[in-house]
N, CA and C of each residue as an Amber inpcrd file, in Angstrom:
protein
   402
   0.8500000  -1.1740000   0.0000000   0.0000000   0.0000000   0.0000000
   0.8960000   1.2380000   0.0000000   0.5350000   2.2000000  -0.8140000
   1.2720000   3.4630000  -0.8800000   0.3580000   4.5980000  -0.4470000
   0.8620000   5.4250000   0.4430000   0.1620000   6.6320000   0.8860000
   0.9910000   7.8150000   0.4140000   0.3520000   8.7700000  -0.2350000
   1.0510000   9.9890000  -0.6470000   0.3620000  11.1870000  -0.0210000
   1.1610000  12.0560000   0.5770000   0.6150000  13.2950000   1.1310000
   0.2020000  14.2100000  -0.0140000  -0.4650000  15.2630000   0.3460000
  -0.7200000  16.3100000  -0.6540000   0.6340000  16.9140000  -1.0490000
   0.6890000  17.5280000  -2.1980000   1.8920000  18.2580000  -2.6130000
   1.7790000  19.6500000  -2.0070000   2.7740000  20.0200000  -1.2200000
   2.7430000  21.2990000  -0.5040000   3.6870000  22.2820000  -1.1810000
   3.1850000  23.4760000  -1.5010000   4.0290000  24.5630000  -2.0090000
   4.6320000  25.2830000  -0.8180000   5.9430000  25.4010000  -0.8030000
   6.6450000  25.9900000   0.3350000   7.4290000  27.2070000  -0.1300000
   7.2390000  28.3050000   0.5600000   7.9560000  29.5470000   0.2530000
   9.2810000  29.5600000   1.0070000  10.1350000  28.6320000   0.6190000
  11.4580000  28.4920000   1.2070000  12.3080000  27.7000000   0.2140000
  13.5950000  27.6930000   0.4230000  14.4780000  27.0200000  -0.5270000
  14.4490000  25.5040000  -0.3450000  14.7430000  24.8110000  -1.4260000
  14.8520000  23.3560000  -1.3500000  15.9880000  22.9570000  -0.4050000
  17.0160000  23.7820000  -0.3220000  18.1320000  23.5220000   0.5850000
  17.6680000  23.5320000   2.0430000  16.8480000  24.5030000   2.4090000
  16.3490000  24.6130000   3.7790000  15.4310000  23.4390000   4.1240000
  14.5400000  23.0850000   3.2030000  13.6260000  21.9620000   3.4260000
  14.4220000  20.6600000   3.5410000  15.4050000  20.4860000   2.6840000
  16.2690000  19.3070000   2.7420000  16.9520000  19.2190000   4.1110000
  17.4350000  20.3450000   4.6060000  18.0860000  20.3730000   5.9130000
  17.1590000  19.9490000   7.0350000  15.9110000  20.3850000   6.9790000
  14.9340000  19.9970000   8.0010000  14.6540000  18.4980000   7.9630000
  14.5420000  17.9550000   6.7740000  14.1590000  16.5510000   6.6320000
  15.3120000  15.5760000   6.8070000  16.5230000  15.9950000   6.5140000
  17.6610000  15.0820000   6.6200000  18.2540000  15.0740000   8.0270000
  17.8360000  15.9770000   8.8780000  18.2640000  16.0200000  10.2780000
  17.1960000  15.3080000  11.1080000  17.4960000  14.0980000  11.5480000
  16.4940000  13.2910000  12.2600000  16.0070000  13.9540000  13.5430000
  16.8570000  14.7360000  14.1760000  16.4210000  15.4360000  15.3950000
  15.3320000  16.4560000  15.0610000  15.4840000  17.1620000  13.9480000
  14.4570000  18.1260000  13.5400000  13.2150000  17.4180000  13.0080000
  13.4120000  16.3380000  12.2550000  12.2680000  15.5930000  11.7310000
  11.3780000  15.1100000  12.8730000  11.9810000  14.6400000  13.9430000
  11.2160000  14.1630000  15.0960000  10.3030000  15.2180000  15.6870000
  10.6830000  16.4860000  15.5660000   9.8600000  17.5770000  16.0950000
   8.5800000  17.7750000  15.2960000   8.5070000  17.2110000  14.1000000
   7.3530000  17.4240000  13.2310000   6.3980000  16.2360000  13.1910000
   6.6960000  15.2050000  13.9820000   5.7790000  14.0750000  14.1030000
   4.6870000  14.4960000  15.0780000   3.4100000  14.3130000  14.7190000
   2.3050000  14.7950000  15.5670000   2.4130000  14.2790000  17.0060000
   2.6670000  15.1510000  17.9800000   2.9240000  14.7190000  19.3560000
   1.7270000  14.0560000  20.0360000   0.5140000  14.3890000  19.6260000
  -0.6560000  13.7980000  20.2570000  -0.8150000  12.3260000  19.8880000
  -0.0770000  11.8510000  18.8960000  -0.2150000  10.4710000  18.4440000
   0.9770000   9.5920000  18.7980000   2.0140000  10.1510000  19.3990000
   3.2080000   9.3530000  19.6820000   3.6390000   9.4790000  21.1380000
   4.3810000   8.4690000  21.5630000   5.0040000   8.4560000  22.8820000
   6.4470000   7.9990000  22.6980000   7.2560000   8.2360000  23.7090000
   8.6370000   7.7430000  23.7420000   9.4540000   8.1590000  22.5160000
   9.3110000   9.3890000  22.0830000  10.0680000   9.8900000  20.9340000
  11.5410000  10.0080000  21.3000000  12.3920000   9.3940000  20.4820000
  13.8350000   9.4840000  20.6510000  14.4420000   9.7900000  19.2920000
  15.4470000  10.6540000  19.2820000  16.1050000  10.9810000  18.0240000
  17.6160000  10.9140000  18.1890000  18.2800000  10.6330000  17.0950000
  19.7340000  10.6220000  17.0430000  20.1630000  11.2390000  15.7290000
  21.4280000  11.1250000  15.4110000  21.9280000  11.7180000  14.1700000
  21.2510000  11.1470000  12.9290000  21.0430000   9.8340000  12.9000000
  20.4950000   9.1930000  11.7010000  19.2310000   8.3830000  11.9580000
  18.5910000   8.5850000  13.0910000  17.3850000   7.8150000  13.3750000
  16.3830000   8.6340000  14.1860000  15.1630000   8.1400000  14.1670000
  14.0740000   8.7070000  14.9540000  13.1890000   7.5180000  15.3310000
  12.9050000   7.3240000  16.6140000  12.0450000   6.2120000  17.0130000
  10.9350000   6.7330000  17.9130000   9.7970000   6.0440000  17.8640000
   8.6310000   6.4540000  18.6410000   7.6040000   5.3350000  18.6530000
   6.6700000   5.4380000  19.5890000   5.5360000   4.5230000  19.6790000
   4.2900000   5.2810000  19.2620000   3.4770000   4.6680000  18.4120000
   2.1740000   5.2360000  18.0710000   1.1760000   4.5750000  19.0090000
   0.4740000   5.3970000  19.7560000  -0.4360000   4.9170000  20.7900000
  -1.3300000   3.7740000  20.3090000  -1.1600000   2.6030000  20.9120000
  -2.0050000   1.4600000  20.6150000  -1.8100000   0.8270000  19.2540000
  -0.7600000   1.2160000  18.5130000  -0.5760000   0.6790000  17.1600000
   0.7200000  -0.1200000  17.0510000   1.8580000   0.5490000  17.1800000
   3.1560000  -0.1130000  16.9960000   4.2810000   0.8200000  17.4280000
   5.4720000   0.2560000  17.5140000   6.6970000   1.0260000  17.7450000
   7.4440000   1.1080000  16.4220000   7.9450000   2.2950000  16.1000000
   8.6010000   2.5300000  14.8150000   9.9950000   3.1050000  15.0190000
  10.8740000   2.7810000  14.0800000  12.2070000   3.3840000  14.0360000
  12.4950000   3.7460000  12.5850000  12.7150000   5.0260000  12.3390000
  13.0790000   5.5200000  11.0120000  14.5810000   5.7280000  10.9890000
  15.2290000   5.1980000   9.9650000  16.6640000   5.3950000   9.7940000
  16.9220000   5.9810000   8.4190000  17.7510000   6.9930000   8.3890000
  18.0920000   7.6380000   7.1250000  18.7490000   6.6130000   6.2030000
  18.1410000   6.3840000   5.0440000  18.6400000   5.3830000   4.1020000
  19.2990000   6.0150000   2.8820000  18.7660000   7.1530000   2.4430000
  19.2930000   7.8050000   1.2390000  18.9850000   9.2920000   1.3070000
  19.9330000  10.0900000   0.8910000  19.7250000  11.5350000   0.8240000
  20.3630000  12.0500000  -0.4590000  19.5300000  12.4200000  -1.4050000
  19.9790000  12.9940000  -2.6690000  19.8480000  14.5060000  -2.5190000
  20.9750000  15.1710000  -2.4260000  21.0400000  16.5750000  -2.0360000
  19.9560000  17.4470000  -2.6670000  19.1650000  18.0570000  -1.7890000
  18.1200000  19.0370000  -2.1110000  16.9490000  18.4900000  -2.9200000
  16.8560000  17.1550000  -3.1030000  15.7330000  16.6620000  -3.9020000
  15.0060000  15.4430000  -3.3450000  15.6960000  14.5520000  -2.6410000
  15.0200000  13.3450000  -2.1630000  15.6680000  12.8440000  -0.8880000
  14.8220000  12.4080000   0.0460000  15.2940000  11.7970000   1.2810000
  14.4590000  10.5510000   1.5110000  15.1350000   9.4350000   1.7700000
  14.4400000   8.1760000   2.0310000  14.8120000   7.6620000   3.4210000
  13.8120000   7.1470000   4.1090000  13.9970000   6.5180000   5.4080000
  13.5260000   5.0790000   5.3320000  14.3100000   4.1650000   5.8990000
  13.8140000   2.8080000   6.0910000  13.0860000   2.8160000   7.4340000
  12.0070000   2.0740000   7.5070000  11.1910000   2.0620000   8.7220000
  11.0700000   0.6240000   9.2080000  11.4930000   0.3930000  10.4470000
  11.2690000  -0.9040000  11.0760000  10.2180000  -0.7170000  12.1560000
   9.5270000  -1.7990000  12.4730000   8.4850000  -1.7290000  13.4980000
   8.3700000  -3.0660000  14.2020000   7.7140000  -3.0580000  15.3520000
   7.5910000  -4.2770000  16.1470000   6.5530000  -5.2530000  15.5960000
   5.8880000  -4.9180000  14.5170000   4.9040000  -5.8060000  13.8830000
   5.5060000  -6.5600000  12.6960000   6.7330000  -6.2180000  12.3150000
   7.3910000  -6.8900000  11.2060000   6.8530000  -6.5110000   9.8370000
   6.1470000  -5.3960000   9.7440000   5.5880000  -4.9400000   8.4680000
   6.6550000  -4.1370000   7.7310000   7.0060000  -4.5490000   6.5100000
   8.0070000  -3.7810000   5.7580000   7.4650000  -2.4010000   5.3810000
   8.2730000  -1.3750000   5.6550000   7.8460000   0.0010000   5.3880000
   9.0230000   0.8530000   4.9450000   8.6990000   1.9200000   4.2540000
   9.6810000   2.9150000   3.8560000   8.9890000   4.2540000   3.6760000
   9.7560000   5.3030000   3.7190000   9.2130000   6.6610000   3.6160000
  10.1300000   7.4750000   2.7140000   9.5300000   8.2720000   1.8370000
  10.3150000   9.1030000   0.9180000   9.7430000  10.5150000   0.9010000
  10.6410000  11.4880000   0.9140000  10.2680000  12.8890000   0.7510000
  10.8490000  13.3640000  -0.5710000  10.0040000  13.8930000  -1.4450000
  10.4480000  14.4470000  -2.7190000  10.3570000  15.9670000  -2.6590000
  11.4820000  16.6260000  -2.9210000  11.5860000  18.0830000  -2.8860000
  11.8930000  18.5570000  -4.3030000  11.1270000  19.5140000  -4.7860000
  11.3600000  20.0550000  -6.1320000  11.4640000  21.5710000  -6.0570000
  12.6780000  22.0850000  -6.2360000  12.8820000  23.5280000  -6.2560000
  12.2930000  24.1280000  -7.5180000  11.7130000  25.3290000  -7.3890000
  11.1030000  25.9590000  -8.5700000  11.4980000  27.4220000  -8.7320000
  12.6020000  27.8120000  -8.1360000  13.0810000  29.1850000  -8.3000000
  12.5760000  30.1330000  -7.2310000  11.2920000  30.1060000  -6.9300000
  10.7320000  30.9910000  -5.9050000  10.4700000  30.2550000  -4.6010000
  10.6550000  28.9840000  -4.5820000  10.4050000  28.1490000  -3.4160000
  10.5830000  26.7010000  -3.8210000   9.7530000  25.8380000  -3.2700000
   9.8250000  24.4340000  -3.6460000   8.5040000  23.7480000  -3.3350000
   8.3650000  22.5400000  -3.8340000   7.2270000  21.7050000  -3.4660000
   7.7660000  20.5120000  -2.6940000   6.9060000  19.9500000  -1.8570000
   7.2890000  18.8110000  -1.0350000   6.1440000  17.8210000  -1.0050000
   6.4840000  16.5470000  -1.1580000   5.4960000  15.4820000  -1.0220000
   6.1360000  14.3160000  -0.2840000   5.3580000  13.6820000   0.5790000
   5.8020000  12.5240000   1.3420000   5.0660000  11.2940000   0.8320000
   5.8080000  10.2040000   0.6440000   5.2130000   8.9240000   0.2520000
   5.6120000   7.8770000   1.2780000   4.6640000   7.0500000   1.6740000
   4.9280000   5.9580000   2.6050000   4.5190000   4.6560000   1.9310000
   5.4500000   3.7170000   1.8780000   5.1800000   2.3670000   1.3690000
   5.0510000   1.4550000   2.5760000   3.9740000   0.6830000   2.6290000
   3.7640000  -0.2250000   3.7530000   3.2050000  -1.5470000   3.2460000
   3.8130000  -2.6310000   3.6640000   3.3570000  -3.9640000   3.2830000
   2.2160000  -4.4230000   4.1700000   1.1720000  -3.6330000   4.2140000
   0.0200000  -3.9260000   5.0730000  -0.9140000  -4.8880000   4.3430000
  -1.3570000  -5.9470000   5.0240000  -2.2930000  -6.8800000   4.3960000
  -3.5560000  -6.1590000   3.9120000  -4.0910000  -6.6330000   2.7990000
  -5.2520000  -5.9890000   2.1730000  -6.4180000  -5.8430000   3.1420000
  -6.6440000  -6.8450000   3.9830000  -7.7870000  -6.7790000   4.8910000
  -7.6320000  -5.7100000   5.9700000  -6.4210000  -5.2060000   6.1860000
  -6.1970000  -4.1250000   7.1540000  -6.0490000  -2.7610000   6.4880000
  -5.8010000  -2.7510000   5.1900000  -5.5010000  -1.5070000   4.4760000
  -6.5890000  -0.4530000   4.6510000  -7.8400000  -0.8470000   4.5980000
  -8.9320000   0.1150000   4.7370000  -8.9470000   0.8120000   6.0870000
  -8.5190000   0.0960000   7.1310000  -8.5230000   0.6770000   8.4800000
  -7.3700000   1.6410000   8.7080000  -6.2390000   1.4080000   8.0570000
  -5.0620000   2.2300000   8.3470000  -4.7990000   3.3240000   7.3250000
  -5.4040000   3.2290000   6.1560000  -5.1140000   4.2040000   5.1050000
  -5.4690000   5.6310000   5.5280000  -6.6550000   5.8430000   6.0670000
  -7.0820000   7.1830000   6.4890000  -6.1760000   7.7890000   7.5490000
  -5.9170000   7.0650000   8.6560000  -5.0140000   7.6120000   9.6710000
  -3.6000000   7.8750000   9.1500000  -3.0840000   6.9870000   8.2940000
  -1.7420000   7.2100000   7.7350000  -1.7280000   8.4360000   6.8290000
  -2.7930000   8.6270000   6.0670000  -2.9030000   9.7970000   5.1900000
  -2.8870000  11.0770000   6.0180000  -3.6320000  11.0600000   7.1170000
  -3.7060000  12.2390000   7.9860000  -2.3340000  12.5650000   8.5830000
  -1.6190000  11.5430000   9.0290000  -0.2830000  11.7630000   9.5960000
   0.6630000  12.3260000   8.5370000   0.6390000  11.7660000   7.3260000
   1.5140000  12.2540000   6.2510000   1.2200000  13.7200000   5.9370000
  -0.0620000  14.0730000   5.8170000  -0.4230000  15.4630000   5.5270000
  -0.0400000  16.3950000   6.6750000  -0.1850000  15.9090000   7.9120000
   0.1820000  16.7240000   9.0790000   1.6840000  16.9850000   9.1010000
   2.4790000  15.9520000   8.8530000   3.9390000  16.1200000   8.8430000
   4.3550000  17.1110000   7.7620000   3.7940000  16.9850000   6.5700000
   4.1240000  17.9040000   5.4760000   3.7590000  19.3400000   5.8580000
   2.5980000  19.5180000   6.4780000   2.1780000  20.8540000   6.9150000
   3.1210000  21.4440000   7.9450000   3.5860000  20.6080000   8.8870000
   4.5080000  21.0850000   9.9220000   5.8790000  21.4360000   9.3310000
   6.3280000  20.6510000   8.3550000   7.5990000  20.9590000   7.6850000
   7.4780000  22.2900000   6.9470000   6.3520000  22.4920000   6.2580000
   6.1260000  23.7600000   5.5470000   6.2010000  24.9300000   6.5250000
   5.4980000  24.8060000   7.6340000   5.4730000  25.8730000   8.6420000
   6.8780000  26.1700000   9.1610000   7.6390000  25.1340000   9.4710000
   8.9970000  25.3260000   9.9910000   9.9160000  25.9430000   8.9390000
   9.8110000  25.4900000   7.6970000  10.6850000  26.0040000   6.6340000
  10.3930000  27.4650000   6.3310000   9.1380000  27.8480000   6.3800000
   8.7810000  29.2340000   6.0720000   9.0790000  30.1740000   7.2310000
   9.2370000  29.6380000   8.4330000   9.5900000  30.4470000   9.6060000
  11.0600000  30.8240000   9.5970000  11.8940000  29.9000000   9.1850000
  13.3500000  30.0850000   9.2900000  13.8500000  31.1740000   8.3870000
């Protein structure tokens, strides 16, 4: 199953957005706090528990300067997952979109798609807000 956030237009440079997303300590600040517990961050990882769902650990897997950042995601349920941020500079700012790949069984996909979509859109919105503030 693939979840894609909305494409967000950001009035900031692709360099600044890349910096926010490639720094796991800063990325952790943009995960919706009302939905997570035990948030921990390091140089190349971010881990947290989603209330009543699972424990997750994101590790920086790939960073293509100013355009793409990929995280591998492990969890205590053994579901294969990954996350990608696509950044496209356009001269006056940039666009940002988040994609999450999850090997969720079809019979569960309907239950988790909506909440995952909301989290992806929330994270993108928080990144936009932070990038435009700086």
